[in-house]
N, C-alpha and C positions, 0 to 999 in steps of 0.2 A: 312532650309537645311543650314548645317554649311558651311561657305564660307571661302576659302584660305586667309591668309594675303598675302598681295602685296607688302606692303613696308618694308625694311629691316632695317629702321630707327627707327620708334616708334610703339610699340605694340599697338592694340586697347584697348579701356577702359574695364576694366572687368566687366562682368555681374555677378551680385550676383548668387550663387547657382550653377554655371556651369563653367567648364574650356573650353567651346567651344569658348570662347573669344580668347583663346591660338592656335585654330587650324590653322595650315598651311600644306603645301605639302612638307616640308623638311623631307627628309628621310636618316637615318644613320645606316642601317642594322648593327646590331653585328654579328661578324664571328661566324664559327662553335664551337669554344671553349666553348661558352656558354651552348653547348648541353650536356657536361661534368656534368653539375649540375642540369639539367633538370629534372632527376629523383628525387634526393633529393629534390627539390624544391617544385615540386607537393605532395610528401608526407609531407613536413616540414609544409606547409600553407595550410593544409586541415583545420585547424582552423586559424582564423585571428592571425597574429603576431604583437608584438609591433612593433613601428616603429623604434626602434633601431636595432632589429633583422632584418628587411628589410634591413636596410643600411649594416648590416654585411653580408648579401646574395649578396647584389651588389658588394661589395668589393671582394667576392670570385673570381670574374673574373675581375672587373675593378681597383682592387687594393685598399688596406686599405687606402691609403691616396689619393685615387681617381685617380692614375697615373698607369696604366695597365702596366704589365709585361709580359701579355700573348700575343703571336703573334695573330694579327688581331682582338683584341680586342681593341676598342678606350678607351683614358684616359677621364674621367669626370671631373677631377680637374679644377677648373677655367674656366669650361664652362660658358657661360651667363645663369643666372638664367632661365630667360624666354625661352631659347632654351631648358633646360632640361626640364621644365615643360612641354612644348610643346610636346617634343619626348614621355615623360612618358605617356600623354593624348593620343597620336596617338597608342602607345601600348596598353593601356587600352581599346580602344575605337574599337580594331580590324583593324584600318586603315593600321598600319605597323604590319606585320604579322611574327613573329618570335616564333617557339614553346616554346623555353626555357624562354622567356621572359612572355609569356602568363599568367601563374601561378603567377608570381611574382606581377603582376599589376592587375588582374581582379576584385579584391574586394578591391581595394584601393580607398579612398575617394579623393576629390578635395583638401583638406586640406594636405592630405599624400602626394600628389604628390608635392604640394608647397614644403612641409618641406623637402622631400628627395632632391630636386632642389635646395634648400638653401643650405643644406649641403655640397653637392659636389661644387656647385659654390664658396663657401668659401673657398675651398682647395687650396693650391698654385700647379699650374702647373709646373711639371718637366720634363726634358728630358727622354726620354726611353733609355735602354742600348743600343739600335741600333745604329752603327757607322755612322756618318754622312760624306758623301764625299764632301769635300769643291769644287771640281770642278762642281759636281752637283747642289749644293747649289748656286754657282754663276749663272749658267746657269739658274736655276729655277727663281732666282730674276729677271733675263732679260725677261723671260717669263711672269712673274706676272705681268708686268706693261702692256703689250698691252692686256692681258686678262681681266684686270681691277679688280684682286682679292680684292685689297684694298677698292673698293668701297662698297662692301658689309662686309667683313671681318675686314675692317680697317687696316691701314699702318702697324700695328704691328701684324695683323692676329690674333688679341685677340678674335674677333667674337664681335657681339652686336645684342641685341634682339633676333630674332629667328634664326640668322647667327651663325653658330658654330665656336668655337675657332680652328683655325689650327695650330698655334704656339704650338710647342712642343709635338703635338700630335704624335703618333705612324706612323713611315714610311710605314709600311707594310700595316697597315689600310688606311692611306691616299691613297696610291697607289690603293688599292681595291675599295675605295669608289668613286674614280675618274674615275677608268675604269667602274665601273657601270652606273656612269653617263653618261659617253661617249656611252656607248652601251646600254643605254636605258633599264637597267636591275634593276634599282631601283622603285619599285611599289611606288606609292603615290610621287615621287620626285619631286622637283621644275624643271618646264622645263627651267626656265633660266639657270639653272646651267647645264642642258642638252645640251642646246644650246651652251653654252660657251665651253664645253669641245667635241663636237661634232667632231671636225679635230684634236684633240690633240693626237700625238703618244705616243706609249707605253713609249718611250726614254723620251719625254718630261714631261710625267706624273711622271715619276721618279724622273726627275730633279725638278718638283714643290714640290713633297713629301719631299724631301731632304732639299729644301729651307724651307719650312713651318716649319718643324720639328726644323730647326736651328734657329728659330725665338724666 
């Protein structure tokens, strides 16, 4: 049985022939915008596509440079490589369920997952076009300290190991994700994150999102 990763610091040693070494319970579900390409994807990859074509399909929603300009779709640029491998693996294994993602990853090999993760991890994270409210960002900075966001996501919120980058992430996506953690609506999510968010109000979530995006 696959066991979840407990430590946010060091990933476990890789076992040859499988990405189950990468399995954890982090969940970062994509927004409904991915559904716009679901039909195209299901047809276009009836036969296996070259890796470069897979990456182009990813860019349809997540941006050619890995920085999303689509509401509620997360940016992948600059995310920790291990985090991205982990999420792709969870999609492929059906632990994270999203109809539009399933045909993209179902026939990918372990090496393909690693190559896609390396591609997006190497891209430069850039701010989205969403306006950042300075007052909310300041309040979010004050909230982040007692919530100990830096203990897993690092002081600069760049993420590490299986912990995602929050810095320069889309504000709308961050709000969506944090609400799902708080409301226990993210299947397969890390219970630690749900516990952190359990009493956080919508107003405070917005402040944390503006702060994270500003980093």
